[in-house]
Structures are given as C-alpha cells and as structure tokens.
N, C-alpha and C positions, 0 to 999 in steps of 0.2 A: 670319167674321162677314159679312155682307151690308152695303154701305153704304146710308146711308139717304138718298134723293135728295132729302128734304126737310128736311134738318137745317139748311142755311142759311136758308130760308125760316121755318123755327120760330123761329130765334134774333132774328129781326125782329118775331114776333106780339106780342110782350108790349109793346114800343114802340108799335106801331100801335094797340093796344088804349087805351093811355093818350093816344095822340096826339100821340106823342113822336119817331115816324119821321120822318126826312128827307124833305121833299116830293119828292126827285128819286129816291127808292126807293120811292114808295107806290103807282104805276101798276104797276110789275113786280110787286109783291107781289100785289096785287089781281088781277091777270090769273093769276097762279098761284093764287090762292083760288077762283078760278071753276071751275077743272078741277081741284080737290083736296079730295074731301070730309075727307079727314083733318086737315087743316091748317085747314077751315071750322069742323069739330068742337072743334079744341083753340082755334081764335079766340074761338068763343062762349064758353067756359068762362072764358077770361082776360075776356072782356066782364062776365062776372058778378063777377068778381073786381073789376076796374077801376071797375064801378059802384058796388060796396061801400066802395071805397076813396075815391070822392068824397064820401061820406056822413061820413066822418070829421072831425071838429072837432080841429084841431092843438091848440087852448089845452086841451082836454081830454086830450091824451096825457100820460102821464108819462113821467119819463126813463126813458132804456134802462137796462136793469139791469146791474148791474158784476158780473162773474163772480168766483165766490169765488177767492181767492189761491191756494187748493191744486189749484185746476182744471188747471192746466198739468202739475203733477206727476203727477197723477191719470192724464191720458191719455198722459204718456209712460211711465209705469209700466203702462197697460195695452197699450200697443204693445210694450213689452217683453218681457210676458207673452206676447201674440201670437206674437213672434219665437221666444221658447223653446219654446212648443209645437209650433211647425213645424218647429224643430230637432229635436225630440225625435221626431217624426213621420216626419222623414226618415231619423232613426237607426234606429228601428224598422222602417221599410220596408226599408233598407240591411241591416238584420240579418237580416230574413227573407230577403231575396233572397241573402244570403251564405249564410245557413243551408240553403237549397235549392240552392244551388252545392255547398255540402258534401255534402249527401244524395248527391248526384247522383254527386259524385265518388268517393263511399263506396261507393256501389251498383256503379259501374264497375268498381273495385277489388276487390269481392267477387266479382262476376262472372268477373273474370279469373283471379283468385289461389285462389278457395274453389269456386266453383260447379261445375269441371270436375272435380275430384276426387271430389266426393260427388253426382255426378248419374248419375241411371240411365238418362239418354239413349243410344242405341246410338250407335257412333263410325260415321264413314263408310264405305259399301261399295262395293267395286268389281264390276262385274257383265262377264261374257263372254257374247256370244251365240254359240251354236253352231249348227251344221247350216244355215249361212247360203249362199247361192247363191256362185257363183265369183266372184271379183272383189270382192264386197260384204264390207265390215269394219263392224262396229258394237260398241262398247264404251259403258259408262256408269259415273259413279261417283255416288253418293246420298248427300245431305248431309241429317242432321237438321236442321230448322228449326222455330221456334216456330209457324210457319203450316203445317206438314207437311214436305214433303220437297222440296228443290231437287236438281234433276238436270242434271248436266253429261254431255251425250252426244256420242259421235264416230262420225261416218258417212262412210265414203268408198267410192265405187266403184259408188254408186246412179247408174240413167239420173238426166241432165241434166234438171233442172225438175221431178222427182220431188216430190210432195208426202209429205212424213213425218210421221205423227201417233204422239205418243206416249203413253204410258197406264201408270198403275201398278195391280195387281192387289192385291185386300185378301185377308186370311187366308178370309173367306169367298165369295170368287169375284167381286166387285164389282168394276167397271174405272172409275177415275176418270181423266179426259183430263188430261194435263200441257200440253197444246198442241201447235203443229206449227209446220214450216218446210219451206221448199223446198231442195232440195238444188242445189248446182251444180255442174256436171262440171269436172274436173280438180284440184279442191282438196277436202280433209277440210272438213266442217261440224262445229262445236263449239258448238252453241248450248247455252244456260243455259234451262232451263224449269222449272216447280215444279207441285205437286199438293198438293191439301188432304188428305194421307192421311200419318200418321204412319210413319214409316221402319219403327217397330217392329212395324207393321201390315200392313206390305206384304210379300206372298208372291211376287210376279214385277214384272218391268218388260217392258212390250210396245212394239213399233213397227211401224207398218204403214207400208210402202213401197211406193208405186203401188198395187197390187192384193193385196199378200203381207203378213201379218202373221207377226212373229217376237218369240217371247216368252223371256225369259231368268229362271231363279229367282234371287230374292234371299235369299242363305243368312242365317242367325242366326249373329249376332256371338258 
C-alpha cells in the first residue's frame, strides 16, 4: 500500500473548518491547501457540514440515545461467529491443500509401482553405428519420454571442432532434428539431446559429422 502524503494534513482539516485549529498550525495548512486540489475538495465538503452544524439549536437536541443492554453481547457473539467462520475456512483450505498433496503422492506411487509393469512404452534401445571411418566411434542410447525420445550419444575421434548434427528418422522416412554439438578433440563427447518423435515410431538415428552423414537402424524391442 502506498503511503498517503496528505494524511497528516487531512487530520487537521476538520478542526480548521470549525475554526478550532491552533493558530500556529494554520499558515502551514493553508500553504498546503494552495497546492493540493484533493485537500481543498475535502475541505469544501467539511465546510458544508460545519455550516449546517452552526445552525443547530442545542436546546432542541435530545439526549444521546442509550444503547440496548444486550448490544455488547451481540457484538461479542458476532465477533465469535466471524472467528469461527475464519477457522472453518482455514481448515477447509488446509484440507484441500493436504488432499492435493495426498493425490500427488498417490500419483507418484502409482507411476513408480504400477505404470511400468503395464505400460506399452518400449524400453530404451542401444544403437551401434557401423561402417564408420577409422578412429571415429559413435554409439547411442535412446530413452522413451513423454515428449518423444531422449538421446544419449557418444562420439570419439571426430575432427576437433567438428559440428555434429543428430536426427531421428521415422518409419515413413521423415527426419526430425535432435540438436547439435561441437566435438572437442582428445575426449569423448557425451551430449544428451532430444527429439519430438516417439521411440516406437523411430526407424533409425543419424548423425552428420562435418560433411558426412552416418545412419544406424533402431531395432524393435
């Protein structure tokens, strides 16, 4: 919440409208009113009320009404009811939150202990690339995922700095990119890539190293 810069000035407006503001505070308030349209508008409203109050005849005013004796009990009962409603609301929100946590835990347990046994999703596949140039070694492990296929690929012996592009080939011959990486000479590369193609629909995996493309079939499980 933003602070109200006129709050202190507004607290003095009522006394000013009734002519009861201490004389030493009047100049500062009037200087503020010259530059504050909002406070001037509020003072105009208070002046109207102050004018009506001046017309009141004290002799014609009745005694202040006496509150009924049960009013205090009714106020306390109302406060108690409001607190009870608040507690019920908090318990309901907590119950819903705990219910959501319980459902999430149950879903996790179901996924761990039930789904793997009855799933039709294929297991991971190990793929070997054949007919590679001398010193070049490439292998891959394909994992089924909800988004498609996760690819753990191994490359060693490629020219240093060579750009390696990986793709999957579907059973109808379409090729879907799985990303790329740069090979650094002297160490094997083990990037993890992904493609939006189900492993069950994948016929082959390919890698293009520099200007040459190598393809390896993905066998059925």
